[in-house]
C-alpha positions, 0 to 999 in steps of 0.5 A: 507461503506454505504449500498447505496454503497454496493447495488450498487456494488453488482449490475449487472447493475454496474458489466456490465455497470458501472464504477467509475471515480475520480474528486478531491483530497484535504488535510487538516491537518490529513484529506483527501477528495475524490471525485468521480462519479458513472456511473451506468446503461443505458451505464453509463448515470445514475451518482451518485456524492459522495465525501469520507472523510478520518479521521486520514489520513496517506498516499495514492497512487492515479493515475486517470488512474489506479482507479478501480471500487470497493472498497475493505476495509482491516484491516490487510494488509501488505501495514499497517504494515509500521504503525502497525508492529515493526520497525528494522534495518537489517544488513549483516556481510559478502559479498555475492559471488553473488550479481546479484543473491542476487538482483534477489532473493529480486526482486522475493520474493518482487513482489511474496508477495507485488505485485506493491503496495509496491516499491522494495527498499522502506525501502532499505539502499541507495534505489538508487542502489540496486545491490551496496546494494546487493554487500556491505559486511557489515552494514545496509541493511534495516530499516522498518517493521519486517514482511517485512524485515523477507523476505529479511532477508530469501534472505540475508541468503540464499546468505550467508551474515550473515544477523541479525536484532538490536534493534527495536521500537514498533508501535504508539498506535493510528495506531492501527485502521488503515484501508486501502481502495483499488481501482484498482492500488490506495489506502487509509489509515486512521482511519475513512472513512466517504460517502456522496452522492450529486447531480450529475452535 
């Protein structure tokens, strides 16, 4: 992130009277472009227009109404595991006696670990009916990053379903340098983040 942006985000004027507004989001091949305006000081009347370019773009979650005012960058985060962690399959061999309790345990564990950033069921097998999945007594339960499935394994183990892992595939080496940018409840994942400042309208 440019030093100029770091100084703005660290300033008292921005903390007390500033905010960020997303203006446009566009895509081209493996590149994402995000235009935003920073409102600074004097009740936000001073403006700076910026453009963020994400090279090697992978995915994002963007809700204009849920944008925060500060940028947080990560090179290690559970949102990166989808691209950087070993993938495997999680199976069960036995039916639980209380599928409702299993589902409740999964929900609580998932929420504590991932909050609202990762939807429950993203890596479930047949994610449309969670209770039906929890009531199944044999077969594939989940497929995805091992670090995420490890948490589901513990829930299944407590429920007596005799879970086990089968197979694995290594992550693509080109994803080893991915970075995550979180802005409020929104996020962007890509290899490189570049920023350009323009004159505000």
